[in-house]
Each structure stands twice: as C-alpha cells, then as structure tokens.
C-alpha positions in Angstrom: -3.1 -14.4 -18.1 -3.6 -10.5 -19.1 -3.8 -8.5 -16.6 -4.7 -4.6 -16.7 -2.8 -2.6 -13.8 -3.6 0.8 -12.4 -1.0 3.1 -11.1 1.1 1.3 -13.0 4.0 4.0 -13.2 3.8 4.9 -9.3 6.1 3.6 -6.6 4.6 0.3 -6.0 2.9 0.0 -9.5 6.1 -0.1 -11.5 7.2 -3.1 -9.6 4.2 -5.2 -9.7 4.3 -4.9 -13.6 7.7 -5.6 -13.7 6.8 -8.4 -11.6 4.1 -9.6 -13.8 6.1 -9.2 -17.1 9.2 -11.3 -15.4 6.5 -14.3 -14.7 5.3 -14.3 -17.9 2.1 -12.3 -17.8 0.7 -9.9 -20.9 0.4 -6.3 -18.8 -2.0 -3.5 -19.8 -0.6 -0.5 -17.8 -2.9 2.2 -16.8 -1.3 5.4 -16.5 -2.5 9.2 -16.9 -2.9 11.0 -19.7 0.1 13.4 -19.4 2.4 10.9 -17.7 5.9 10.5 -18.7 6.4 6.7 -19.2 9.8 5.6 -20.1 9.6 1.8 -19.3 13.9 0.9 -19.1 13.7 3.6 -16.5 10.8 1.6 -14.8 11.9 -1.9 -15.2 9.9 -3.5 -17.5 11.9 -5.6 -19.7 9.3 -7.1 -21.5 6.4 -5.4 -23.6 3.5 -3.3 -21.8 0.6 -1.8 -23.8 0.0 1.6 -22.4 -3.7 3.0 -21.7 -3.8 6.6 -20.6 -7.0 7.5 -18.5 -8.2 10.0 -16.2 -10.2 7.7 -13.6 -12.5 10.9 -12.5 -13.3 11.9 -16.3 -12.4 9.5 -19.0 -15.2 8.3 -20.7 -13.5 5.5 -22.5 -12.8 3.0 -19.6 -14.7 0.1 -20.6 -11.9 0.1 -23.8 -9.3 -0.6 -21.1 -10.7 -4.0 -20.1 -10.8 -5.6 -23.5 -9.7 -9.0 -23.3 -8.4 -8.4 -19.9 -8.5 -11.2 -17.3 -7.9 -9.6 -13.9 -7.4 -6.1 -12.6 -5.0 -5.0 -10.6 -6.0 -1.8 -8.9 -3.7 0.4 -7.3 -4.3 3.8 -8.3 -5.0 6.1 -5.2 -4.2 9.7 -4.4 -1.9 10.2 -1.4 -1.3 13.9 -1.4 -3.7 16.8 -1.8 -6.7 18.0 0.2 -9.4 15.8 1.4 -11.9 16.3 -1.5 -8.7 15.5 -4.1 -8.2 12.3 -2.0 -11.7 11.2 -2.0 -12.4 12.0 -5.6 -9.4 10.4 -6.9 -9.5 7.1 -4.8 -13.4 6.8 -4.6 -15.1 8.4 -7.3 -12.3 6.8 -9.5 -12.7 3.4 -8.2 -16.6 3.8 -9.0 -16.1 4.8 -12.6 -13.3 2.4 -13.3 -15.5 -0.6 -11.5 -18.3 0.6 -13.3 -16.7 -0.3 -16.4 -15.3 -3.3 -15.2 -18.8 -4.4 -15.5 -19.5 -4.0 -18.7 -16.7 -6.5 -19.4 -15.6 -10.0 -19.1 -13.1 -9.2 -16.5 -14.0 -11.5 -13.3 -11.3 -11.2 -10.9 -10.4 -7.9 -8.7 -7.4 -7.4 -6.8 -7.7 -4.1 -4.7 -4.6 -2.4 -2.8 -6.2 -0.9 0.6 -4.2 0.0 3.1 -3.4 -0.5 7.1 -4.9 3.2 7.3 -8.2 1.5 7.4 -7.9 0.0 10.7 -9.1 1.0 14.1 -5.5 1.6 15.6 -6.8 3.1 19.1 -8.8 -0.5 19.8 -6.2 -2.7 18.9 -3.9 -4.4 21.2 -0.9 -6.1 20.8 -1.0 -7.3 17.5 -2.8 -6.0 14.2 -4.3 -8.7 11.9 -7.0 -9.0 9.0 -9.5 -9.6 11.9 -8.6 -6.6 13.7 -11.3 -3.6 13.9 -11.8 -1.3 11.4 -11.8 2.4 12.1 -15.0 3.4 14.0 -14.8 7.0 14.4 -13.5 7.5 10.7 -13.7 11.1 10.1 -11.2 12.1 12.9 -8.6 10.4 10.3 -6.8 12.2 7.8 -8.2 12.2 4.3 -5.9 9.2 3.2 -7.6 6.9 5.5 -11.3 8.1 5.1 -10.6 7.7 0.9 -9.2 4.1 1.4 -11.9 3.0 4.0 -14.3 3.9 1.3 -12.9 2.7 -1.9 -12.4 -0.8 0.1 -16.0 -0.3 0.8 -17.0 0.3 -2.6 -15.2 -2.5 -4.4 -16.5 -4.9 -1.9 -20.0 -4.2 -2.8 -19.5 -3.7 -6.1 -17.6 -7.1 -6.3 -20.7 -8.7 -4.5 -23.2 -7.3 -6.9 -21.4 -8.3 -10.0 -20.0 -12.0 -8.5 -16.3 -11.1 -8.9 -13.5 -12.5 -7.6 -11.8 -10.4 -5.0 -8.8 -10.0 -3.4 -8.1 -7.3 -0.9 -4.6 -6.3 0.3 -3.5 -4.2 2.9 0.3 -2.7 2.8 1.9 -1.4 5.6 4.9 0.7 5.2 6.3 0.3 1.7 9.9 1.0 1.4 12.6 0.6 -1.4 14.7 2.8 -3.5 13.5 6.1 -4.0 10.7 5.7 -1.0 13.6 5.2 2.0 12.1 7.8 4.6 8.8 6.8 6.2 6.6 9.0 8.4 6.3 5.8 10.9 10.2 6.8 11.7 8.9 10.2 14.0 9.6 13.9 13.0 12.5 15.2 11.4 13.6 18.9 13.0 16.7 20.2 11.1 19.7 17.8 12.6 17.4 16.1 15.2 15.8 12.9 14.1 13.0 12.2 17.1 12.2 8.4 17.0 9.0 7.7 18.9 8.9 4.6 20.3 12.6 3.6 19.2 12.0 -0.2 20.2 8.6 -0.9 18.5 8.3 -2.4 15.2 6.8 -0.7 12.2 4.7 -3.0 9.7 7.1 -2.6 7.0 6.7 -4.4 3.5 9.8 -3.8 0.8 8.3 -2.8 -2.5 9.7 -5.6 -4.1 8.2 -8.4 -1.6 5.1 -6.1 -1.7 5.1 -6.3 -5.7 5.3 -10.2 -5.2 2.3 -10.8 -3.2 0.1 -8.6 -5.7 1.0 -11.1 -8.2 1.0 -14.2 -6.3 -2.8 -13.0 -5.3 -3.4 -12.4 -8.7 -2.4 -16.1 -9.9 -3.7 -17.8 -7.2 -7.5 -19.2 -6.9 -6.8 -20.0 -2.8 -6.5 -15.7 -2.5 -10.2 -15.3 -4.1 -12.7 -13.8 -1.3 -9.7 -13.4 0.8 -8.2 -10.1 2.7 -4.3 -10.3 3.7 -2.4 -8.0 5.5 1.1 -7.5 3.7 4.2 -7.2 6.0 7.7 -9.0 5.3 7.7 -10.3 8.8 11.2 -9.1 9.6 11.7 -7.9 13.2 13.9 -4.7 12.6 13.1 -2.2 15.0 12.2 1.5 14.1 15.6 2.4 15.7 17.7 0.4 13.3 15.6 1.7 10.5 16.3 5.2 11.1 19.7 4.2 11.5 20.5 2.3 8.8 18.4 5.2 7.0 20.8 8.0 7.8 23.9 6.2 7.6 23.4 4.7 4.3 21.8 8.1 3.1 25.0 9.7 4.6 23.0 12.0 6.9 24.6 13.7 9.8 21.4 13.2 12.4 21.0 13.2 16.0 18.5 10.2 16.9 16.4 11.0 20.2 14.5 8.4 21.2 11.3 9.3 22.7 8.9 6.8 24.5 5.4 6.1 22.7 3.5 6.7 26.1 5.0 10.0 26.3 4.3 11.3 22.6 0.5 9.9 23.1 0.2 11.7 26.5 1.8 15.0 24.9 -1.3 14.8 21.8 -3.9 14.3 24.2 -2.9 17.3 25.9 -2.6 19.3 23.3 -5.6 18.6 21.8 -7.4 19.3 25.1 -5.6 22.4 25.2 -6.8 23.6 21.8 -10.7 22.5 22.4 -10.7 24.5 25.7 -8.9 27.5 24.0 -10.7 27.5 20.3 -13.8 25.8 21.5 -13.3 22.9 19.4 -13.0 24.5 16.2 -9.2 24.6 16.5 -7.5 22.6 13.5 -4.6 20.6 14.7 -1.2 19.2 13.0 -1.9 15.7 12.0 1.0 14.4 14.2 -1.3 16.0 17.5 -4.6 14.5 16.6 -4.1 11.4 18.9 -6.0 8.7 16.7 -3.8 9.9 13.6 -0.7 9.6 16.3 -1.7 6.3 17.1 -2.2 5.0 13.5 1.6 6.3 12.8 3.2 4.9 15.7 1.3 2.6 18.3 3.2 -0.5 19.2 1.8 -3.3 17.6 2.8 -6.7 16.4 2.2 -7.1 13.0 2.3 -10.8 11.6 2.1 -12.2 8.1 0.3 -15.6 9.4 -2.5 -15.3 6.7 -0.2 -14.8 3.9 2.2 -17.6 5.0 -0.6 -19.9 5.7 -3.2 -19.3 2.5 -0.8 -18.7 -0.1 2.6 -20.3 1.4 4.0 -16.9 0.9 7.4 -15.7 2.3 9.4 -12.7 1.3 11.5 -13.0 -1.4 14.3 -10.6 0.1 15.3 -10.9 3.8 16.1 -7.3 5.5 19.5 -7.3 4.7 18.9 -8.0 1.0 16.0 -5.3 1.0 18.8 -2.9 2.6 21.2 -3.5 -0.5 18.6 -3.7 -3.2 17.6 0.0 -1.8 20.9 1.5 -1.3 23.5 0.2 -3.1 23.8 0.9 -7.0 21.7 -1.2 -8.9 23.0 -4.0 -10.7 20.4 -6.2 -11.1 16.5 -5.7 -12.5 14.1 -4.2 -9.8 11.9 -7.2 -9.4 13.6 -9.9 -7.3 13.1 -13.5 -8.4 11.4 -15.6 -5.4 13.1 -19.1 -4.7 10.2 -20.8 -6.0 7.3 -19.0 -7.6 4.3 -20.6 -8.3 3.6 -21.5 -12.1 0.9 -18.8 -13.4 -2.7 -20.1 -13.3 -4.1 -20.4 -16.6 -6.7 -17.6 -17.7 -9.6 -20.1 -17.4 -9.3 -20.8 -13.7 -9.6 -17.1 -13.3 -12.9 -16.6 -14.5 -15.7 -16.5 -12.7 -17.8 -19.7 -12.8 
C-alpha cells in the first residue's frame, strides 16, 4: 500500500511513518516547507518520499495524492491562538481534502481527539457513543478546531464516497512527551495532582501508531470511529510518580480531590462574572468545562478496538515506561506479537 501521512515529522507522525515502513508499506511524508527532516533521527528505517507543503497556502496539494491508496491525516495545530489553530486544522483540512477529491485515493484515516466529547455530560465511562461537546465555544481553541476538523472530514467523505476511519486518541505519551497536562498543575517544587486515584485516557505513542496503521490496513475499520487508549489501569498518582523518579526530579506530590478542584473553578468563574460582569477572561484551568475535560474521573474502555479490530497494545505499561525513559536500544516502533498482514491495495479502494 502507498500511504500519504500528513504531520509526518510530528510526535505521533514519525512513529506512524516508522510503523508503516516496518510493515512493508510505501510512505509519502508530508512536512512543512521549512521543516528539518532527519530520517535516521526520526527512526525511519526505510525509504520515505518527502512532500513539502503548507496546507494553508500550497497550491500543489493535488500532486501529493499521485499514486496514493490512503491518506492518514495527522496534521493539526496544537499551539497558537484560536484563529491560528482553526486555520491550520480546519481550513488546512478543507484544502487537503479538496485536493484528495481530485485523485483516485478513497481511504481517509483522520486523527481526531478526546477533546470533541462533552465531558460535562458524561458519567461513569467515556466511549465512542458518548455525546459530543454541546457548548463548543466554552472550550479552548484546540477543542473547537478538532471538532470542526472532524465535521469537515465527515461531510466531505460522505459527499465523495470515501472510506473514512476516525481515530480519537486520549493523552499520547512517550519519549519526548513525558509530562501530561492531565496530571495537574506544577508550581516550583510542588506537583498538584488532581484526583490522584483517577485514570487518564493514556496511549503510548508506539501503541497509538500501531492503531493508526492497523486501522488503515483493515477493511473492518471502514466507516468506524474508535477511541484510542491502551486500557492500562495506572493511576495519575503513579504516572506522576514514575515521571518524577525517572526524570530525576525532586517534586512534592500534593493530592487534591477532583470535587474540590472543580468546586474551586466554579467559585472563581462566578466571582469573575460578578466582578467583571461576564467580560473577564479566566485562565483555562479555571473554566469548569475545560477543567473537566482535563481531570474528570471516568473510565476509558477500548472494547471497540479490541472487538472490531482484534487489537491489543503491543506495549504494556511497564514496557512503555522502559521505552520512554531508558536509553534507546531498539527502533522506535514496537513489533506487535501478531501483526495482521497488510491488505492489498485493491481492497482499500472505494467500490
């Protein structure tokens, strides 16, 4: 199979490219025009064709799809103001998919996010059937952009008869991205851990990459939406402790119950509205809906991944810790115990 991967040199992207290569596929990696790409450093053991383009401005995007069987769209802005994130993630996606519509490529695997869910409305466990965010513009720019990016992809996939797979990863962690904002708040030598007993929707970057490649290969994934989590039961308290210990950081972990944290955000928000008559702008941590999206204690099953694709994470939590913190002695993409054989290209084209 010949695959086009956007955001190929990003944290997730470089592992996705490496896993495609490991399974014997051909990869065209789309990167920004000024990006410095060192295949060895990125862990790309095979030949990769680079395609340099800015999704917001480049005019030659149709050429990126020449001979391509599947698009894996990972590119999105995670920093910058709301307008910047919207332009990069939504407008960029519209331009990319307009170019795809001019090609023979009919399979699209989209990286969405847990941020599209309505965390305030969810109780107990978060699954693919959980409600999406209803009060979207009370959330941050990233959540707004990912919500609209997914909507654009679904609309264009339906209009063009594409084989769409939407993957929503939780917190992606690994070497180079060890600290997660879902832990709590750092203040000097103190690490405030919100809801210390709760689980985070964790997926190690190598496990996450394995899902993206499997979903691209497997016909059973067509038309489906999957939450991408490893299913390990490590608590946020343990995760923070492993991070501090393995990074040789001296931090005092201070546990704060979730209910106390969310109560504090509501008091701060109400006070702000009273004093500034609703015009005050609060830090993200003190906006209740954003606080819930980072810290709400829920369960995050990956039953659909396991049943529909027969997937299980190649790395368990202990293995993932070693891959993240110990000196690298192996290629960055972990080999699954029994990887499915790549589907031939004709099975991936739209009938």
